[in-house]
DOLUM-267822 format. One record per residue (C-alpha): x, z, y; residue in one letter. Coordinates in steps of 0.2 Angstrom, whole numbers, padded with zeros to 4 digits, always signed. Layout:
XZYA...
***
This chain:
-0018+0016+0112M-0016+0010+0094P-0027-0006+0092R-0041-0007+0079A-0032-0023+0074N-0019-0013+0066D-0031-0004+0055A-0040-0019+0050V-0024-0029+0046E-0019-0014+0034A-0036-0014+0025V-0037-0033+0023L-0019-0033+0017Q-0023-0020+0004E-0039-0030-0001Y-0027-0046-0003A-0015-0035-0014D-0029-0029-0025L-0037-0047-0027L-0020-0053-0032S-0021-0041-0047I-0039-0043-0051L-0044-0061-0047S-0038-0077-0056E-0040-0086-0039D-0024-0085-0030P-0032-0094-0015F-0044-0080-0012K-0030-0067-0010A-0020-0079+0001R-0036-0081+0012A-0036-0062+0015Y-0017-0061+0018E-0019-0075+0031K-0034-0066+0039A-0024-0050+0040A-0010-0058+0049R-0022-0067+0061A-0031-0050+0065V-0015-0041+0068G-0008-0054+0079G-0024-0057+0089Y-0021-0054+0107P-0037-0044+0111A-0042-0027+0104D-0056-0031+0092I-0063-0013+0092A-0079-0018+0101D-0081-0035+0093F-0098-0041+0086D-0098-0053+0072L-0099-0069+0083K-0082-0063+0092R-0074-0058+0075I-0078-0076+0068L-0068-0083+0083E-0052-0076+0076I-0042-0090+0067P-0042-0089+0048S-0057-0077+0048V-0073-0084+0039G-0090-0076+0037R-0086-0066+0022S-0071-0059+0029I-0079-0057+0046G-0093-0047+0039E-0081-0035+0030K-0071-0033+0046I-0087-0028+0055L-0092-0016+0042E-0075-0008+0044F-0076-0007+0063L-0094+0001+0061Q-0091+0013+0047T-0072+0015+0044G-0074+0008+0026K-0077-0008+0016I-0088-0006+0001A-0080-0020-0008A-0063-0013-0005L-0069+0004-0012E-0075-0006-0028E-0058-0014-0030L-0049+0002-0028R-0060+0010-0042A-0054-0003-0054K-0036+0001-0052I-0029+0019-0055P-0022+0026-0039P-0004+0027-0047G-0004+0008-0050V-0009+0006-0032R+0005+0017-0027E+0017+0006-0038M+0012-0009-0027I+0021-0001-0013R+0038-0001-0022I+0049-0013-0013P+0053-0028-0024G+0039-0024-0037L+0023-0031-0030G+0005-0032-0036P+0008-0045-0051K+0022-0035-0059R+0013-0019-0056A-0002-0024-0066I+0009-0032-0080V+0017-0015-0082L+0000-0006-0082Y-0007-0018-0095R+0008-0021-0106E+0016-0003-0106L+0002+0008-0100G+0012+0013-0084V+0000+0020-0072A+0011+0029-0059S+0028+0029-0051V+0034+0043-0061D+0029+0035-0077E+0038+0019-0071L+0054+0029-0069L+0053+0036-0087R+0049+0018-0094A+0065+0012-0085I+0075+0027-0091D+0069+0023-0109E+0073+0005-0108G+0055+0000-0111R+0055-0014-0098L+0067-0024-0108A+0054-0030-0119G+0044-0038-0105L+0047-0056-0100R+0054-0056-0082G+0060-0038-0083F+0078-0039-0087G+0091-0025-0084P+0095-0031-0066K+0076-0031-0062T+0074-0014-0069A+0088-0007-0058E+0081-0016-0043N+0064-0008-0046I+0073+0009-0048R+0082+0006-0031A+0065+0001-0024G+0057+0018-0030I+0072+0027-0022E+0069+0018-0005R+0050+0022-0006L+0053+0040-0009R+0068+0041+0003G+0056+0036+0017A+0049+0054+0014G+0033+0050+0024G+0043+0043+0038R+0034+0029+0048V+0041+0015+0058L+0046+0018+0076L+0032+0007+0083S+0018+0016+0073V+0025+0033+0080A+0026+0027+0098L+0009+0020+0098D+0002+0036+0091L+0012+0047+0104A+0007+0036+0119E-0011+0037+0114S-0010+0056+0112L-0001+0058+0129E-0014+0047+0138E-0028+0058+0131R-0020+0075+0133L-0013+0071+0150G-0031+0071+0156R-0033+0090+0151V-0035+0101+0166P-0018+0110+0170G-0007+0098+0161V+0007+0094+0174E+0019+0084+0163R+0018+0077+0146I+0031+0067+0135A+0037+0064+0118H+0053+0071+0112A+0063+0072+0096G+0069+0056+0086S+0055+0046+0094L+0062+0049+0112R+0079+0044+0105R+0070+0028+0098M+0076+0030+0080C+0070+0016+0068E+0059+0028+0058T+0051+0044+0063I+0046+0059+0053G+0036+0071+0064D+0030+0066+0081V+0036+0079+0094D+0025+0081+0110L+0030+0092+0125L+0018+0098+0138V+0021+0107+0155A+0007+0118+0159S+0004+0136+0165R-0012+0137+0155D-0008+0131+0137P-0025+0137+0129G-0035+0122+0134P-0021+0110+0129V-0021+0118+0112M-0040+0117+0110D-0040+0099+0115A-0025+0094+0104F-0032+0102+0088T-0050+0095+0090T-0045+0077+0093L-0055+0064+0083P-0038+0058+0075D-0034+0075+0068V-0037+0076+0049R-0029+0094+0047Q-0023+0108+0058V-0008+0115+0050L-0005+0128+0064A-0012+0133+0080K-0003+0146+0092G-0002+0150+0110E+0012+0138+0114T+0014+0128+0098K+0002+0119+0087S+0004+0106+0072S-0008+0094+0065V-0009+0079+0053V-0018+0064+0059T-0029+0053+0050E-0014+0041+0048A-0005+0055+0039G+0008+0058+0053V+0012+0076+0058Q+0012+0079+0076V+0019+0095+0084D+0015+0100+0101L+0024+0113+0112R+0018+0119+0129V+0031+0126+0141V+0030+0132+0159P+0034+0118+0172P+0049+0127+0179E+0058+0125+0162V+0053+0107+0158W+0071+0100+0159G+0079+0112+0148A+0064+0111+0135A+0065+0092+0135L+0083+0092+0133L+0082+0104+0118Y+0068+0096+0109F+0074+0078+0111T+0090+0082+0101G+0099+0076+0091S+0104+0093+0083K+0122+0087+0083A+0121+0082+0102H+0114+0099+0106N+0127+0108+0097I+0140+0099+0107R+0133+0103+0124I+0130+0121+0119R+0148+0122+0115E+0152+0116+0132I+0140+0129+0139A+0149+0143+0130V+0166+0138+0136R+0159+0139+0154K+0152+0156+0151G+0135+0150+0149L+0121+0150+0137K+0109+0135+0134L+0092+0135+0125N+0075+0128+0127E+0071+0139+0142Y+0086+0135+0153G+0104+0137+0156L+0109+0155+0159F+0124+0166+0163R+0130+0173+0147A+0134+0190+0153K+0120+0193+0165S+0107+0183+0158G+0103+0175+0175R+0095+0158+0175L+0106+0145+0182V+0095+0129+0180V+0081+0123+0170A+0069+0111+0180A+0077+0094+0175T+0088+0087+0162E+0099+0080+0176E+0102+0097+0183E+0107+0105+0166V+0119+0091+0162Y+0127+0092+0179E+0129+0110+0178R+0139+0107+0162L+0150+0095+0171G+0141+0080+0163L+0131+0065+0169P+0114+0063+0162W+0115+0055+0145I+0102+0043+0140P+0091+0049+0125P+0096+0034+0115T+0114+0039+0115L+0111+0057+0110R+0118+0056+0092E+0135+0064+0094D+0143+0047+0092R+0156+0048+0106G+0143+0050+0120E+0150+0067+0125I+0168+0061+0126E+0162+0046+0136A+0152+0056+0148A+0167+0068+0151L+0178+0053+0154E+0166+0044+0165G+0165+0029+0154T+0146+0030+0148L+0140+0012+0147P+0127+0005+0159A+0114+0002+0145L+0104-0014+0145V+0086-0011+0149T+0070-0021+0146E+0070-0027+0164R+0087-0035+0161D+0080-0047+0147I+0078-0064+0155R+0070-0073+0140G+0066-0073+0122D+0076-0085+0110L+0067-0083+0094H+0048-0086+0093T+0036-0096+0083H+0019-0105+0085T+0005-0110+0073N+0015-0126+0070L+0023-0116+0056T+0018-0098+0052D+0014-0092+0069G-0004-0087+0074L-0005-0094+0092A-0004-0111+0099T+0011-0117+0109L+0001-0116+0125E-0004-0098+0121Q+0014-0092+0118M+0020-0100+0134L+0006-0092+0144E+0011-0075+0137A+0029-0078+0140A+0026-0083+0158A+0016-0067+0160A+0032-0057+0156R+0041-0067+0170R+0054-0074+0159Y+0067-0086+0167A+0068-0095+0151Y+0059-0095+0134Y+0063-0104+0117A+0051-0110+0104V+0060-0110+0087T+0048-0114+0073D+0054-0115+0056H+0064-0130+0049A+0059-0140+0033P+0070-0132+0020N+0057-0117+0021L+0045-0128+0011A+0030-0118+0013M+0030-0121+0032Q+0028-0140+0029R+0039-0145+0044M+0044-0163+0046T+0055-0172+0058D+0040-0180+0066E+0031-0163+0069K+0047-0156+0077M+0049-0171+0088L+0031-0171+0093E+0032-0152+0098Q+0048-0156+0108R+0038-0170+0118R+0024-0158+0121R+0035-0144+0127L+0044-0156+0139R+0027-0161+0145G+0022-0143+0148L+0037-0139+0158Q+0029-0143+0175E+0016-0130+0172R+0030-0117+0173Y+0042-0120+0187P+0049-0103+0186K+0052-0103+0167M+0064-0115+0159T+0057-0120+0142L+0069-0122+0128L+0066-0131+0112H+0074-0124+0096G+0072-0121+0078S+0074-0106+0066E+0085-0115+0053L+0087-0109+0035N+0104-0104+0028I+0105-0111+0011D+0114-0103-0004P+0130-0112+0001E+0129-0109+0020G+0122-0126+0025G+0107-0128+0036V+0092-0140+0038D+0095-0157+0046W+0110-0167+0049P+0121-0165+0065S+0113-0179+0074G+0096-0172+0073F+0102-0154+0077L+0110-0160+0093E+0093-0163+0101G+0089-0144+0101F+0093-0133+0115D+0095-0118+0104V+0096-0115+0085C+0094-0098+0076V+0100-0099+0058A+0093-0086+0046S+0093-0081+0027I+0076-0082+0020H+0080-0083+0001S+0093-0079-0012H+0096-0062-0006F+0105-0055-0021N+0121-0066-0021Q+0137-0057-0024P+0146-0050-0009K+0160-0063-0007D+0148-0077-0009V+0135-0070+0003M+0150-0067+0016T+0156-0085+0014R+0138-0091+0016R+0135-0083+0033L+0153-0088+0039I+0150-0106+0035R+0133-0106+0044A+0142-0098+0060M+0155-0112+0059E+0142-0125+0061N+0143-0130+0080P+0124-0132+0081H+0121-0114+0075V+0120-0102+0091H+0112-0087+0084I+0111-0078+0067I+0094-0072+0065G+0091-0055+0057H+0108-0055+0050P+0107-0042+0036T+0089-0049+0031A+0083-0031+0028R+0065-0025+0029L+0064-0007+0033I+0057+0002+0018G+0054-0014+0008R+0070-0024+0006R+0088-0018+0006E+0101-0027+0017P+0111-0041+0009I+0128-0036+0002D+0140-0044+0014V+0157-0040+0021D+0152-0035+0039L+0170-0034+0046D+0172-0052+0040E+0155-0057+0047V+0158-0049+0064F+0176-0056+0065R+0169-0074+0062A+0155-0072+0074A+0167-0067+0088A+0179-0082+0083R+0165-0095+0082T+0156-0089+0097G+0140-0086+0088T+0128-0073+0094A+0121-0060+0081L+0103-0056+0083E+0095-0039+0086I+0078-0043+0079N+0065-0033+0088A+0052-0033+0075F+0049-0015+0071P+0051-0017+0052D+0067-0027+0054R+0077-0020+0069L+0091-0030+0062D+0105-0028+0067L+0103-0009+0066K+0111+0002+0079D+0127+0007+0069E+0130-0011+0065H+0129-0016+0083I+0142-0003+0088A+0153-0009+0074W+0151-0027+0079A+0154-0025+0098R+0172-0018+0094R+0176-0036+0088Y+0169-0044+0105G+0153-0050+0097V+0139-0056+0108R+0121-0052+0104F+0103-0059+0107A+0089-0047+0107V+0074-0057+0101N+0056-0054+0096T+0054-0066+0082D+0036-0067+0088A+0023-0075+0078H+0008-0071+0090A+0007-0067+0108T+0006-0047+0106P+0022-0048+0096H+0032-0052+0113L+0029-0034+0117D+0040-0028+0103V+0055-0033+0114M+0055-0014+0119R+0061-0009+0101Y+0075-0022+0101G+0081-0016+0118V+0080+0002+0112A+0090-0003+0097T+0103-0012+0108A+0104+0004+0118Q+0108+0014+0103R+0122+0002+0099G+0129+0006+0117W+0126-0012+0123L+0126-0018+0141T+0117-0033+0148K+0134-0042+0149D+0135-0042+0130E+0117-0049+0127I+0116-0068+0130I+0097-0068+0134N+0101-0055+0148A+0112-0069+0156W+0107-0081+0170P+0102-0098+0162L+0118-0107+0168S+0129-0095+0159R+0117-0095+0143L+0119-0114+0143R+0138-0113+0143R+0137-0102+0128F+0125-0113+0119L+0137-0128+0120R+0148-0118+0108K+0164-0126+0112G+0157-0144+0111R
***
């Protein structure tokens, strides 16, 4: 079930954005931003919290706490409604443009009278931004690209948002009498990085009660259509959900059909035709007689077509049909294969949980090893020092005896500077068990400069993993411009793993890049980049992305036994 924390985090972040426009006090907006992150990362669901328990959440003071309680009780915050009323809706939409932000949006509104995204596009086309300080030609084009990204999303939501919603609906609809099976299908079952509509499939001989329950759920804002076997609604979160009910005996064929992708389905239907068969959502039939051959399970349908069962994450017509016919489908990595997490943070820098809390949460996942990798000093806002890092190392070593089944690794997330250097000299870096190096600034360097920057970082013998290699934020920041062939070639040559960052708004590397990189023999690390204990659970999205890139556990360093991982981390030294 989606947690109340997520909704509270969203409204507090909106409150912070509006304050940054309307208030002269920057610290007030930052307080709300910090509280939003703290609530979002708080381990317990706060839905039933009273004020006393709300105030126990780190970074939540009384004023913010009272607003949280008001939202939990009424679904609104009066003070937020007042702030919204002071800014036109179009300007609030402009805040969402990647690369624009609240401060620039209000400058455009006050100086140029731009009060909507459409007006902003016209202002760019007419060259009106050129007269504003800080809005040169490059900035204007970046804003235009941000608008295109915003509109290109087309109402799509992150994988995590869609999956939380689907699993909540499945849990509730699964209790309706007569429901024998329920699952999500479509792009969500294929674990695509963003989702348009959520597709749900139910097996039942009595669809009426299912449709009634579905269309009257408290989450439903609008019923788009209600039929005997198919209904569509829009939820309060603005996500369209389509529900289909099929007889239990055709479950497999229906699940296969509605999972897609369209290209994959076309390919298997072509195979069916060549065999004198016809495939649709009701089953596999003899083409001439119309007699049903199989329909109950996906495995039976694939088998009758001469194919092994193909995992949904591969069903994109990217060679999976050919591999299935040749018997060379990979044994995809699973979440059970992951033995540890090699990129996580604590409240020593920008994390929300203590070292002890993060270790407890990792131990609950039965990891064989776990790395703490707080930020390094060149990311100045984190206020890291040599002394703080060494003290954390001492604490971590002292805590090892509490976790006899989990080896604690001390590391850091280093910053790749504009020239490709990283924090700390070689002598200091030697003390770490594992170092992740990431780009956190200067995202707009020319392609050749950015490529050299990444390669130089990989050539550092103390850099083991490149974190979120393209630095993208889905829907908010474009990937850096880099020669990926050269980067992948260098990663293989230097023995540097490339991260598959599991955070839902990153999923970086993306699936196509993973498949591309593995052709060079690159090794990967699937990490959460967790900043709070609930974030450790996003590993599922990183693993799904690895599956979509055709990875096996042998290609992922944190699916290896500790002894093999340690050999890799020596990086030729």
